[in-house]
The first five atom37 places (N, CA, C, CB, O) and aatype in JSON, in Angstrom:
{
  "aatype": [12, 11, 1, 11, 15, 13, 11, 19, 14, 18, 1, 14, 9, 14, 3, 9, 2, 19, 16, 15, 10, 19, 3, 19, 16, 10, 19, 10, 10, 9, 19, 13, 12, 19, 0, 0, 14, 9, 12, 11, 15, 15, 12, 3, 9, 0, 19, 14, 5, 0, 19, 16, 0, 5, 14, 16, 3, 11, 6, 7, 9, 16, 9, 9, 9, 5, 11, 15, 7, 11, 9, 10, 9, 3, 6, 16, 15, 19, 3, 6, 15, 15, 13, 3, 19, 15, 13, 0, 5, 9, 18, 15, 15, 2, 15, 7, 5, 14, 19, 13, 10, 11, 0, 3, 0, 3, 19, 14, 18, 15, 11, 19, 10, 16, 19, 19, 3, 0, 10, 1, 5, 2, 7, 19, 0, 6, 10, 7, 10, 19, 0, 6, 14, 11, 5, 15, 14, 8, 0, 1, 1, 1],
  "atom_mask": [
    [1, 1, 1, 1, 1],
    [1, 1, 1, 1, 1],
    [1, 1, 1, 1, 1],
    [1, 1, 1, 1, 1],
    [1, 1, 1, 1, 1],
    [1, 1, 1, 1, 1],
    [1, 1, 1, 1, 1],
    [1, 1, 1, 1, 1],
    [1, 1, 1, 1, 1],
    [1, 1, 1, 1, 1],
    [1, 1, 1, 1, 1],
    [1, 1, 1, 1, 1],
    [1, 1, 1, 1, 1],
    [1, 1, 1, 1, 1],
    [1, 1, 1, 1, 1],
    [1, 1, 1, 1, 1],
    [1, 1, 1, 1, 1],
    [1, 1, 1, 1, 1],
    [1, 1, 1, 1, 1],
    [1, 1, 1, 1, 1],
    [1, 1, 1, 1, 1],
    [1, 1, 1, 1, 1],
    [1, 1, 1, 1, 1],
    [1, 1, 1, 1, 1],
    [1, 1, 1, 1, 1],
    [1, 1, 1, 1, 1],
    [1, 1, 1, 1, 1],
    [1, 1, 1, 1, 1],
    [1, 1, 1, 1, 1],
    [1, 1, 1, 1, 1],
    [1, 1, 1, 1, 1],
    [1, 1, 1, 1, 1],
    [1, 1, 1, 1, 1],
    [1, 1, 1, 1, 1],
    [1, 1, 1, 1, 1],
    [1, 1, 1, 1, 1],
    [1, 1, 1, 1, 1],
    [1, 1, 1, 1, 1],
    [1, 1, 1, 1, 1],
    [1, 1, 1, 1, 1],
    [1, 1, 1, 1, 1],
    [1, 1, 1, 1, 1],
    [1, 1, 1, 1, 1],
    [1, 1, 1, 1, 1],
    [1, 1, 1, 1, 1],
    [1, 1, 1, 1, 1],
    [1, 1, 1, 1, 1],
    [1, 1, 1, 1, 1],
    [1, 1, 1, 1, 1],
    [1, 1, 1, 1, 1],
    [1, 1, 1, 1, 1],
    [1, 1, 1, 1, 1],
    [1, 1, 1, 1, 1],
    [1, 1, 1, 1, 1],
    [1, 1, 1, 1, 1],
    [1, 1, 1, 1, 1],
    [1, 1, 1, 1, 1],
    [1, 1, 1, 1, 1],
    [1, 1, 1, 1, 1],
    [1, 1, 1, 0, 1],
    [1, 1, 1, 1, 1],
    [1, 1, 1, 1, 1],
    [1, 1, 1, 1, 1],
    [1, 1, 1, 1, 1],
    [1, 1, 1, 1, 1],
    [1, 1, 1, 1, 1],
    [1, 1, 1, 1, 1],
    [1, 1, 1, 1, 1],
    [1, 1, 1, 0, 1],
    [1, 1, 1, 1, 1],
    [1, 1, 1, 1, 1],
    [1, 1, 1, 1, 1],
    [1, 1, 1, 1, 1],
    [1, 1, 1, 1, 1],
    [1, 1, 1, 1, 1],
    [1, 1, 1, 1, 1],
    [1, 1, 1, 1, 1],
    [1, 1, 1, 1, 1],
    [1, 1, 1, 1, 1],
    [1, 1, 1, 1, 1],
    [1, 1, 1, 1, 1],
    [1, 1, 1, 1, 1],
    [1, 1, 1, 1, 1],
    [1, 1, 1, 1, 1],
    [1, 1, 1, 1, 1],
    [1, 1, 1, 1, 1],
    [1, 1, 1, 1, 1],
    [1, 1, 1, 1, 1],
    [1, 1, 1, 1, 1],
    [1, 1, 1, 1, 1],
    [1, 1, 1, 1, 1],
    [1, 1, 1, 1, 1],
    [1, 1, 1, 1, 1],
    [1, 1, 1, 1, 1],
    [1, 1, 1, 1, 1],
    [1, 1, 1, 0, 1],
    [1, 1, 1, 1, 1],
    [1, 1, 1, 1, 1],
    [1, 1, 1, 1, 1],
    [1, 1, 1, 1, 1],
    [1, 1, 1, 1, 1],
    [1, 1, 1, 1, 1],
    [1, 1, 1, 1, 1],
    [1, 1, 1, 1, 1],
    [1, 1, 1, 1, 1],
    [1, 1, 1, 1, 1],
    [1, 1, 1, 1, 1],
    [1, 1, 1, 1, 1],
    [1, 1, 1, 1, 1],
    [1, 1, 1, 1, 1],
    [1, 1, 1, 1, 1],
    [1, 1, 1, 1, 1],
    [1, 1, 1, 1, 1],
    [1, 1, 1, 1, 1],
    [1, 1, 1, 1, 1],
    [1, 1, 1, 1, 1],
    [1, 1, 1, 1, 1],
    [1, 1, 1, 1, 1],
    [1, 1, 1, 1, 1],
    [1, 1, 1, 1, 1],
    [1, 1, 1, 1, 1],
    [1, 1, 1, 1, 1],
    [1, 1, 1, 0, 1],
    [1, 1, 1, 1, 1],
    [1, 1, 1, 1, 1],
    [1, 1, 1, 1, 1],
    [1, 1, 1, 1, 1],
    [1, 1, 1, 0, 1],
    [1, 1, 1, 1, 1],
    [1, 1, 1, 1, 1],
    [1, 1, 1, 1, 1],
    [1, 1, 1, 1, 1],
    [1, 1, 1, 1, 1],
    [1, 1, 1, 1, 1],
    [1, 1, 1, 1, 1],
    [1, 1, 1, 1, 1],
    [1, 1, 1, 1, 1],
    [1, 1, 1, 1, 1],
    [1, 1, 1, 1, 1],
    [1, 1, 1, 1, 1],
    [1, 1, 1, 1, 1],
    [1, 1, 1, 1, 1]
  ],
  "atom_positions": [
    [[37.82, 163.85, 45.2], [37.82, 162.99, 46.35], [38.34, 161.61, 45.98], [36.44, 162.91, 46.94], [38.01, 161.02, 44.95]],
    [[39.11, 161.14, 46.86], [39.81, 159.87, 46.63], [38.93, 158.72, 47.17], [41.24, 159.87, 47.32], [38.42, 158.76, 48.29]],
    [[38.79, 157.73, 46.33], [38.04, 156.53, 46.81], [38.85, 155.66, 47.71], [37.56, 155.7, 45.63], [40.06, 155.49, 47.52]],
    [[38.23, 155.13, 48.65], [38.95, 154.21, 49.54], [38.74, 152.78, 49.0], [38.45, 154.34, 51.06], [37.63, 152.37, 48.64]],
    [[39.83, 152.07, 48.95], [39.71, 150.69, 48.46], [39.74, 149.77, 49.69], [40.89, 150.33, 47.42], [40.54, 149.87, 50.62]],
    [[38.79, 148.88, 49.59], [38.68, 147.91, 50.67], [39.29, 146.61, 50.21], [37.2, 147.72, 51.12], [38.88, 146.05, 49.19]],
    [[40.24, 146.13, 50.94], [40.79, 144.84, 50.61], [40.09, 143.75, 51.41], [42.29, 144.81, 50.86], [40.01, 143.78, 52.63]],
    [[39.59, 142.82, 50.65], [38.89, 141.68, 51.31], [39.99, 140.63, 51.59], [37.69, 141.08, 50.38], [40.72, 140.23, 50.69]],
    [[40.09, 140.2, 52.83], [41.08, 139.2, 53.11], [40.71, 137.89, 52.44], [41.23, 139.02, 54.61], [39.54, 137.51, 52.33]],
    [[41.78, 137.19, 51.97], [41.57, 135.91, 51.29], [41.27, 134.8, 52.28], [42.8, 135.54, 50.44], [42.04, 134.55, 53.22]],
    [[40.17, 134.15, 52.07], [39.81, 133.0, 52.91], [39.64, 131.8, 51.99], [38.48, 133.27, 53.75], [38.91, 131.89, 51.0]],
    [[40.29, 130.68, 52.3], [40.09, 129.49, 51.47], [38.67, 128.95, 51.59], [41.09, 128.41, 51.87], [38.03, 129.06, 52.64]],
    [[38.19, 128.38, 50.5], [36.85, 127.77, 50.57], [36.9, 126.56, 51.46], [36.33, 127.4, 49.16], [37.78, 125.71, 51.31]],
    [[35.99, 126.46, 52.36], [36.05, 125.31, 53.31], [35.64, 123.96, 52.66], [35.13, 125.59, 54.51], [35.91, 122.91, 53.24]],
    [[35.0, 123.99, 51.5], [34.61, 122.71, 50.85], [35.73, 122.2, 49.96], [33.31, 122.89, 50.02], [36.43, 122.97, 49.3]],
    [[35.89, 120.88, 49.94], [36.89, 120.3, 49.07], [36.24, 119.93, 47.75], [37.55, 119.08, 49.72], [35.15, 119.34, 47.72]],
    [[36.88, 120.25, 46.69], [36.33, 119.97, 45.35], [36.69, 118.51, 45.03], [36.91, 120.98, 44.23], [37.86, 118.17, 44.82]],
    [[35.68, 117.66, 44.99], [35.91, 116.22, 44.79], [35.51, 115.79, 43.38], [35.12, 115.39, 45.83], [35.47, 114.6, 43.08]],
    [[35.23, 116.74, 42.53], [34.78, 116.37, 41.18], [35.83, 115.53, 40.46], [34.47, 117.63, 40.35], [35.5, 114.49, 39.88]],
    [[37.08, 115.96, 40.49], [38.15, 115.24, 39.78], [38.39, 113.85, 40.42], [39.48, 116.09, 39.79], [38.69, 112.87, 39.73]],
    [[38.26, 113.78, 41.74], [38.4, 112.51, 42.42], [37.29, 111.53, 41.99], [38.38, 112.71, 43.95], [37.58, 110.36, 41.74]],
    [[36.08, 111.97, 41.9], [35.0, 111.15, 41.45], [35.19, 110.71, 40.01], [33.71, 111.88, 41.61], [34.89, 109.56, 39.68]],
    [[35.69, 111.59, 39.15], [35.92, 111.27, 37.75], [36.95, 110.16, 37.65], [36.38, 112.5, 36.97], [36.73, 109.17, 36.95]],
    [[38.09, 110.31, 38.35], [39.11, 109.27, 38.3], [38.59, 107.91, 38.88], [40.35, 109.73, 39.08], [38.89, 106.85, 38.34]],
    [[37.84, 107.98, 39.94], [37.31, 106.76, 40.54], [36.35, 106.05, 39.57], [36.58, 107.08, 41.86], [36.4, 104.82, 39.46]],
    [[35.5, 106.78, 38.89], [34.57, 106.15, 37.95], [35.3, 105.56, 36.74], [33.52, 107.17, 37.48], [34.92, 104.51, 36.22]],
    [[36.35, 106.24, 36.29], [37.14, 105.68, 35.19], [37.8, 104.39, 35.61], [38.2, 106.69, 34.71], [37.79, 103.41, 34.87]],
    [[38.38, 104.36, 36.8], [39.01, 103.14, 37.29], [37.99, 102.01, 37.48], [39.72, 103.41, 38.6], [38.28, 100.85, 37.2]],
    [[36.82, 102.37, 37.94], [35.78, 101.34, 38.12], [35.39, 100.74, 36.76], [34.54, 101.95, 38.84], [35.19, 99.53, 36.66]],
    [[35.27, 101.55, 35.75], [34.91, 101.08, 34.41], [36.03, 100.18, 33.88], [34.66, 102.29, 33.44], [35.76, 99.14, 33.28]],
    [[37.28, 100.57, 34.1], [38.42, 99.83, 33.59], [38.42, 98.43, 34.25], [39.76, 100.6, 33.86], [38.61, 97.43, 33.55]],
    [[38.21, 98.35, 35.56], [38.21, 97.06, 36.22], [37.0, 96.2, 35.83], [38.24, 97.25, 37.72], [37.1, 94.98, 35.75]],
    [[35.88, 96.85, 35.61], [34.7, 96.08, 35.17], [34.92, 95.47, 33.8], [33.44, 96.98, 35.15], [34.43, 94.37, 33.54]],
    [[35.62, 96.15, 32.96], [35.92, 95.63, 31.62], [36.99, 94.57, 31.69], [36.37, 96.76, 30.69], [36.9, 93.55, 31.01]],
    [[38.0, 94.79, 32.52], [39.16, 93.9, 32.58], [38.91, 92.61, 33.37], [40.31, 94.64, 33.19], [39.55, 91.59, 33.13]],
    [[37.99, 92.66, 34.3], [37.77, 91.45, 35.2], [37.37, 90.22, 34.4], [36.65, 91.75, 36.27], [37.97, 89.16, 34.62]],
    [[36.4, 90.28, 33.49], [36.06, 89.04, 32.74], [37.19, 88.56, 31.87], [34.84, 89.25, 31.87], [37.34, 87.35, 31.67]],
    [[37.99, 89.46, 31.34], [39.1, 89.08, 30.51], [40.13, 88.36, 31.31], [39.7, 90.27, 29.84], [40.68, 87.35, 30.87]],
    [[40.43, 88.87, 32.53], [41.43, 88.22, 33.41], [40.96, 86.84, 33.85], [41.71, 89.1, 34.66], [41.76, 85.92, 34.0]],
    [[39.68, 86.7, 34.06], [39.16, 85.38, 34.54], [39.28, 84.35, 33.43], [37.67, 85.48, 35.02], [39.65, 83.2, 33.7]],
    [[38.97, 84.72, 32.19], [38.99, 83.76, 31.08], [40.39, 83.62, 30.49], [38.01, 84.19, 30.0], [40.55, 82.92, 29.49]],
    [[41.4, 84.24, 31.04], [42.72, 84.21, 30.39], [43.56, 83.04, 30.91], [43.46, 85.55, 30.64], [44.76, 82.99, 30.63]],
    [[42.98, 82.11, 31.64], [43.73, 80.9, 32.04], [44.17, 80.14, 30.84], [42.89, 80.0, 32.94], [43.43, 80.03, 29.86]],
    [[45.34, 79.62, 30.87], [45.93, 78.9, 29.77], [45.45, 77.41, 29.8], [47.5, 79.01, 29.83], [46.23, 76.51, 30.1]],
    [[44.2, 77.19, 29.49], [43.6, 75.89, 29.58], [42.92, 75.6, 28.18], [42.57, 75.83, 30.8], [42.11, 76.39, 27.7]],
    [[43.28, 74.49, 27.61], [42.63, 74.05, 26.36], [41.84, 72.79, 26.74], [43.72, 73.76, 25.17], [42.34, 71.68, 26.62]],
    [[40.6, 72.99, 27.21], [39.8, 71.85, 27.6], [39.39, 71.02, 26.41], [38.57, 72.29, 28.36], [39.22, 71.56, 25.31]],
    [[39.24, 69.71, 26.62], [38.8, 68.86, 25.54], [37.39, 69.24, 25.04], [38.82, 67.42, 25.99], [36.63, 69.94, 25.71]],
    [[37.09, 68.73, 23.82], [35.79, 68.99, 23.22], [34.96, 67.72, 23.32], [35.92, 69.45, 21.74], [35.48, 66.61, 23.29]],
    [[33.61, 67.92, 23.43], [32.72, 66.77, 23.46], [31.42, 67.18, 22.78], [32.46, 66.26, 24.93], [30.96, 68.31, 22.91]],
    [[30.83, 66.25, 22.05], [29.6, 66.57, 21.33], [28.45, 66.76, 22.31], [29.25, 65.47, 20.31], [27.54, 67.54, 22.05]],
    [[28.48, 66.06, 23.43], [27.41, 66.12, 24.42], [27.58, 67.2, 25.5], [27.3, 64.8, 25.09], [26.8, 67.27, 26.45]],
    [[28.62, 68.04, 25.33], [28.87, 69.11, 26.3], [27.69, 70.08, 26.35], [30.17, 69.88, 25.95], [27.21, 70.51, 25.3]],
    [[27.22, 70.43, 27.53], [26.06, 71.31, 27.65], [26.45, 72.46, 28.6], [24.78, 70.53, 28.18], [27.12, 72.23, 29.61]],
    [[26.04, 73.66, 28.28], [26.34, 74.8, 29.18], [25.52, 74.68, 30.45], [26.05, 76.15, 28.49], [24.42, 74.14, 30.44]],
    [[26.06, 75.2, 31.53], [25.34, 75.21, 32.81], [25.48, 76.59, 33.47], [25.88, 74.09, 33.76], [26.46, 77.31, 33.28]],
    [[24.49, 76.91, 34.22], [24.57, 78.22, 34.96], [24.77, 77.97, 36.43], [23.29, 79.09, 34.75], [24.62, 78.9, 37.22]],
    [[25.1, 76.76, 36.82], [25.29, 76.45, 38.22], [26.6, 77.12, 38.71], [25.33, 74.9, 38.45], [27.58, 77.23, 37.97]],
    [[26.56, 77.54, 39.98], [27.74, 78.05, 40.62], [28.36, 76.94, 41.46], [27.41, 79.28, 41.48], [27.65, 76.11, 42.02]],
    [[29.65, 76.92, 41.53], [30.28, 75.88, 42.33], [31.77, 76.17, 42.48], [0.0, 0.0, 0.0], [32.26, 77.25, 42.13]],
    [[32.48, 75.18, 43.0], [33.89, 75.23, 43.18], [34.56, 74.74, 41.86], [34.31, 74.37, 44.43], [34.18, 73.69, 41.33]],
    [[35.52, 75.47, 41.37], [36.18, 75.08, 40.13], [37.59, 74.63, 40.42], [36.18, 76.22, 39.12], [38.36, 75.38, 41.02]],
    [[37.96, 73.41, 40.0], [39.28, 72.9, 40.1], [39.9, 72.96, 38.72], [39.29, 71.47, 40.68], [39.31, 72.48, 37.75]],
    [[41.08, 73.56, 38.62], [41.75, 73.69, 37.32], [43.09, 72.99, 37.35], [41.94, 75.17, 36.94], [43.9, 73.23, 38.24]],
    [[43.32, 72.1, 36.35], [44.61, 71.47, 36.2], [45.24, 71.97, 34.91], [44.49, 69.92, 36.2], [44.77, 71.66, 33.81]],
    [[46.29, 72.74, 35.06], [46.95, 73.34, 33.88], [47.85, 72.35, 33.22], [47.76, 74.58, 34.26], [48.19, 71.31, 33.8]],
    [[48.24, 72.66, 31.97], [49.08, 71.77, 31.18], [50.42, 71.51, 31.88], [49.32, 72.37, 29.78], [51.02, 70.45, 31.72]],
    [[50.87, 72.51, 32.66], [52.16, 72.38, 33.38], [52.04, 71.48, 34.6], [52.66, 73.75, 33.82], [53.05, 71.12, 35.2]],
    [[50.76, 71.09, 34.97], [50.53, 70.24, 36.13], [50.11, 71.02, 37.34], [0.0, 0.0, 0.0], [49.77, 70.42, 38.37]],
    [[50.13, 72.33, 37.27], [49.73, 73.19, 38.38], [48.23, 73.08, 38.64], [50.11, 74.65, 38.08], [47.41, 73.11, 37.72]],
    [[47.88, 72.94, 39.95], [46.46, 72.8, 40.3], [45.97, 74.08, 40.97], [46.23, 71.57, 41.23], [46.65, 74.65, 41.82]],
    [[44.76, 74.53, 40.58], [44.16, 75.71, 41.13], [42.78, 75.39, 41.66], [44.1, 76.83, 40.09], [42.0, 74.68, 41.02]],
    [[42.48, 75.92, 42.84], [41.12, 75.79, 43.43], [40.53, 77.2, 43.36], [41.15, 75.21, 44.96], [41.01, 78.11, 44.03]],
    [[39.48, 77.38, 42.55], [38.88, 78.72, 42.37], [39.98, 79.76, 42.07], [38.05, 79.14, 43.64], [40.0, 80.82, 42.7]],
    [[40.85, 79.47, 41.16], [41.91, 80.33, 40.69], [42.97, 80.61, 41.7], [41.36, 81.58, 40.23], [43.76, 81.53, 41.51]],
    [[43.03, 79.85, 42.79], [44.08, 80.0, 43.82], [44.99, 78.78, 43.67], [43.46, 80.12, 45.3], [44.55, 77.64, 43.77]],
    [[46.28, 79.07, 43.44], [47.24, 77.98, 43.22], [47.41, 77.15, 44.52], [48.63, 78.55, 42.74], [47.5, 77.7, 45.62]],
    [[47.46, 75.84, 44.35], [47.6, 74.94, 45.5], [48.68, 73.93, 45.18], [46.26, 74.22, 45.85], [48.77, 73.44, 44.05]],
    [[49.48, 73.62, 46.16], [50.54, 72.6, 46.01], [49.87, 71.24, 45.87], [51.54, 72.61, 47.25], [48.88, 70.95, 46.55]],
    [[50.4, 70.4, 44.98], [49.79, 69.11, 44.72], [49.75, 68.21, 45.98], [50.53, 68.41, 43.6], [48.81, 67.45, 46.2]],
    [[50.8, 68.33, 46.76], [50.87, 67.48, 47.96], [49.85, 67.89, 49.02], [52.27, 67.53, 48.55], [49.42, 67.05, 49.82]],
    [[49.46, 69.15, 49.05], [48.49, 69.65, 50.03], [47.1, 69.9, 49.44], [49.0, 70.92, 50.65], [46.28, 70.6, 50.03]],
    [[46.85, 69.3, 48.26], [45.54, 69.57, 47.57], [44.44, 69.02, 48.45], [45.49, 68.89, 46.11], [43.42, 69.69, 48.61]],
    [[44.59, 67.83, 49.02], [43.51, 67.24, 49.84], [43.09, 68.16, 50.97], [43.94, 65.9, 50.42], [41.9, 68.42, 51.18]],
    [[44.09, 68.66, 51.7], [43.82, 69.44, 52.89], [43.2, 70.82, 52.45], [45.14, 69.64, 53.72], [42.24, 71.3, 53.07]],
    [[43.74, 71.42, 51.41], [43.23, 72.71, 50.93], [41.8, 72.56, 50.45], [44.12, 73.26, 49.79], [40.94, 73.37, 50.79]],
    [[41.53, 71.55, 49.68], [40.19, 71.35, 49.18], [39.23, 71.05, 50.3], [40.16, 70.23, 48.17], [38.1, 71.55, 50.3]],
    [[39.65, 70.25, 51.26], [38.72, 69.91, 52.39], [38.32, 71.15, 53.16], [39.38, 68.9, 53.36], [37.18, 71.25, 53.6]],
    [[39.24, 72.1, 53.33], [38.88, 73.36, 54.03], [37.87, 74.13, 53.25], [40.09, 74.22, 54.27], [36.89, 74.61, 53.82]],
    [[38.08, 74.27, 51.97], [37.16, 75.03, 51.12], [35.82, 74.35, 51.01], [37.75, 75.21, 49.72], [34.79, 75.02, 51.1]],
    [[35.8, 73.05, 50.83], [34.56, 72.28, 50.63], [33.76, 72.24, 51.9], [34.87, 70.87, 50.16], [32.53, 72.22, 51.84]],
    [[34.41, 72.21, 53.06], [33.61, 72.16, 54.31], [32.77, 73.39, 54.52], [34.52, 71.97, 55.5], [31.7, 73.32, 55.12]],
    [[33.25, 74.51, 54.05], [32.45, 75.77, 54.17], [31.43, 75.91, 53.04], [33.39, 77.0, 54.18], [30.48, 76.69, 53.16]],
    [[31.62, 75.16, 51.95], [30.72, 75.23, 50.77], [30.12, 73.84, 50.51], [31.49, 75.76, 49.5], [29.94, 73.47, 49.35]],
    [[29.83, 73.11, 51.52], [29.37, 71.76, 51.38], [28.03, 71.72, 50.58], [29.21, 71.12, 52.77], [27.13, 72.53, 50.79]],
    [[27.97, 70.74, 49.69], [26.79, 70.62, 48.85], [26.88, 71.31, 47.51], [0.0, 0.0, 0.0], [26.07, 71.04, 46.62]],
    [[27.84, 72.2, 47.36], [28.0, 72.87, 46.06], [28.62, 71.91, 45.07], [28.87, 74.15, 46.18], [29.43, 71.06, 45.44]],
    [[28.24, 72.04, 43.79], [28.89, 71.16, 42.77], [30.36, 71.56, 42.58], [28.13, 71.24, 41.39], [30.76, 72.7, 42.83]],
    [[31.12, 70.62, 42.16], [32.53, 70.87, 41.87], [32.75, 70.65, 40.39], [33.46, 69.96, 42.72], [32.32, 69.63, 39.85]],
    [[33.4, 71.58, 39.73], [33.68, 71.51, 38.28], [35.18, 71.28, 38.1], [33.22, 72.84, 37.54], [36.01, 72.05, 38.59]],
    [[35.51, 70.22, 37.38], [36.91, 69.93, 37.09], [37.24, 70.33, 35.64], [37.2, 68.42, 37.31], [36.65, 69.86, 34.67]],
    [[38.2, 71.21, 35.56], [38.62, 71.81, 34.24], [40.07, 71.44, 34.04], [38.42, 73.43, 34.21], [40.96, 72.07, 34.62]],
    [[40.33, 70.41, 33.22], [41.7, 69.98, 33.0], [42.07, 70.22, 31.58], [41.9, 68.53, 33.36], [41.25, 70.05, 30.68]],
    [[43.33, 70.61, 31.34], [43.85, 70.79, 29.99], [43.81, 69.47, 29.26], [45.28, 71.36, 30.01], [43.96, 68.41, 29.86]],
    [[43.61, 69.54, 27.97], [43.5, 68.26, 27.15], [44.79, 67.47, 27.23], [43.18, 68.57, 25.63], [44.75, 66.25, 27.07]],
    [[45.93, 68.1, 27.47], [47.22, 67.43, 27.48], [47.63, 66.93, 28.86], [48.26, 68.33, 26.96], [48.72, 66.37, 29.0]],
    [[46.81, 67.12, 29.86], [47.15, 66.63, 31.18], [47.0, 65.12, 31.2], [46.27, 67.28, 32.27], [46.0, 64.6, 30.71]],
    [[47.97, 64.39, 31.75], [47.88, 62.93, 31.81], [46.65, 62.44, 32.6], [49.14, 62.36, 32.43], [46.26, 63.01, 33.62]],
    [[46.07, 61.38, 32.11], [44.84, 60.83, 32.7], [45.09, 60.47, 34.19], [44.37, 59.55, 31.9], [44.2, 60.62, 35.03]],
    [[46.28, 60.01, 34.5], [46.58, 59.67, 35.91], [46.47, 60.85, 36.83], [47.97, 59.08, 36.03], [46.0, 60.7, 37.96]],
    [[46.88, 61.99, 36.39], [46.79, 63.2, 37.22], [45.32, 63.59, 37.43], [47.57, 64.38, 36.55], [44.92, 63.96, 38.54]],
    [[44.52, 63.51, 36.36], [43.07, 63.82, 36.48], [42.44, 62.81, 37.46], [42.34, 63.76, 35.07], [41.66, 63.19, 38.33]],
    [[42.78, 61.54, 37.32], [42.19, 60.53, 38.18], [42.6, 60.72, 39.66], [42.6, 59.14, 37.69], [41.79, 60.48, 40.57]],
    [[43.85, 61.16, 39.91], [44.29, 61.44, 41.24], [43.48, 62.54, 41.91], [45.74, 61.81, 41.23], [43.12, 62.45, 43.08]],
    [[43.18, 63.6, 41.11], [42.38, 64.7, 41.61], [40.94, 64.3, 41.84], [42.44, 65.84, 40.65], [40.34, 64.72, 42.83]],
    [[40.38, 63.5, 40.94], [38.99, 63.03, 41.08], [38.88, 62.15, 42.33], [38.54, 62.23, 39.8], [37.91, 62.25, 43.08]],
    [[39.88, 61.28, 42.55], [39.91, 60.4, 43.71], [39.94, 61.21, 45.0], [41.12, 59.46, 43.66], [39.25, 60.87, 45.97]],
    [[40.75, 62.31, 45.03], [40.8, 63.18, 46.22], [39.46, 63.87, 46.45], [41.91, 64.24, 46.08], [39.04, 64.04, 47.59]],
    [[38.79, 64.27, 45.36], [37.49, 64.91, 45.49], [36.47, 63.93, 46.07], [37.01, 65.44, 44.13], [35.69, 64.3, 46.94]],
    [[36.47, 62.72, 45.6], [35.53, 61.73, 46.08], [35.79, 61.4, 47.55], [35.62, 60.46, 45.22], [34.85, 61.2, 48.32]],
    [[37.07, 61.36, 47.95], [37.42, 61.06, 49.34], [36.91, 62.16, 50.27], [38.96, 60.89, 49.5], [36.62, 61.91, 51.44]],
    [[36.8, 63.4, 49.73], [36.29, 64.52, 50.53], [34.79, 64.63, 50.5], [36.88, 65.8, 50.06], [34.24, 65.62, 51.0]],
    [[34.1, 63.65, 49.92], [32.67, 63.62, 49.93], [31.97, 64.4, 48.84], [0.0, 0.0, 0.0], [30.8, 64.74, 48.99]],
    [[32.64, 64.69, 47.74], [31.99, 65.41, 46.66], [30.96, 64.5, 46.01], [33.02, 65.91, 45.63], [31.31, 63.42, 45.53]],
    [[29.7, 64.92, 45.96], [28.64, 64.1, 45.37], [28.38, 64.53, 43.96], [27.36, 64.19, 46.2], [28.01, 63.7, 43.13]],
    [[28.56, 65.81, 43.64], [28.24, 66.31, 42.31], [29.5, 66.87, 41.65], [27.12, 67.39, 42.37], [29.97, 67.94, 42.03]],
    [[30.06, 66.13, 40.68], [31.3, 66.49, 40.03], [31.01, 66.65, 38.55], [32.42, 65.41, 40.28], [30.45, 65.75, 37.92]],
    [[31.37, 67.78, 38.01], [31.16, 68.05, 36.55], [32.48, 68.21, 35.87], [0.0, 0.0, 0.0], [33.36, 68.92, 36.35]],
    [[32.61, 67.54, 34.74], [33.85, 67.68, 33.95], [33.56, 68.76, 32.86], [34.28, 66.26, 33.28], [32.6, 68.66, 32.1]],
    [[34.41, 69.76, 32.82], [34.2, 70.88, 31.89], [34.77, 70.5, 30.52], [34.88, 72.21, 32.43], [35.89, 70.01, 30.4]],
    [[33.96, 70.73, 29.49], [34.39, 70.44, 28.1], [33.8, 71.54, 27.21], [33.92, 69.0, 27.62], [32.8, 72.16, 27.55]],
    [[34.44, 71.76, 26.07], [33.94, 72.67, 25.06], [33.0, 71.96, 24.15], [35.06, 73.28, 24.28], [33.24, 70.8, 23.81]],
    [[31.9, 72.62, 23.72], [30.97, 71.95, 22.76], [31.71, 71.67, 21.45], [29.69, 72.85, 22.47], [32.53, 72.47, 21.01]],
    [[31.39, 70.53, 20.85], [31.99, 70.11, 19.61], [30.88, 69.79, 18.6], [32.93, 68.89, 19.83], [29.86, 69.19, 18.94]],
    [[31.08, 70.19, 17.38], [30.09, 69.94, 16.34], [30.08, 68.41, 16.07], [30.43, 70.77, 15.01], [31.12, 67.8, 15.84]],
    [[28.91, 67.83, 16.11], [28.75, 66.43, 15.8], [28.97, 66.14, 14.32], [27.39, 65.96, 16.21], [28.49, 66.88, 13.46]],
    [[29.71, 65.06, 14.02], [29.88, 64.73, 12.59], [28.6, 64.31, 11.93], [30.88, 63.64, 12.43], [28.49, 64.34, 10.7]],
    [[27.6, 63.91, 12.76], [26.32, 63.43, 12.23], [25.24, 64.52, 12.26], [25.86, 62.22, 13.03], [24.08, 64.28, 11.95]],
    [[25.67, 65.74, 12.64], [24.68, 66.83, 12.7], [24.22, 67.21, 11.34], [25.24, 68.04, 13.39], [24.99, 67.18, 10.38]],
    [[22.98, 67.56, 11.25], [22.42, 67.91, 9.93], [22.82, 69.35, 9.57], [20.85, 67.74, 9.93], [22.72, 70.26, 10.39]],
    [[23.25, 69.52, 8.38], [23.64, 70.88, 7.91], [22.44, 71.53, 7.26], [24.85, 70.81, 6.88], [21.62, 70.88, 6.61]],
    [[22.35, 72.82, 7.45], [21.2, 73.55, 6.9], [21.6, 74.32, 5.69], [20.59, 74.5, 7.93], [20.77, 74.99, 5.09]]
  ]
}
């Protein structure tokens, strides 16, 4: 006696396999989490050193003046002629926050003073100058 073969019709599985999608997404998330701090600290700024420099954990608006003279507000490039207006817009929504000025050591003093003057005209009450800690020549050696 001959057996009858039953053919089962092929039906695609209604569920989408998202395992590989989740794997790729998690890998990209890890890559960006590792790369983000590196990108933030990769600004080409050589800030001056000071013996009295102290670390702070305050959050605020950061103004960067690069060696080339380029000005950045919270890492966003701003034209020097429109710095007043751009800063006023940002500071009005973040009023009361401290402002940190990070200028390259080779930036002319007149440029730093121009930026400080613009900040004061916009009502900045708390201005911090960013510097790297420097070993005191009078520090005791152990």
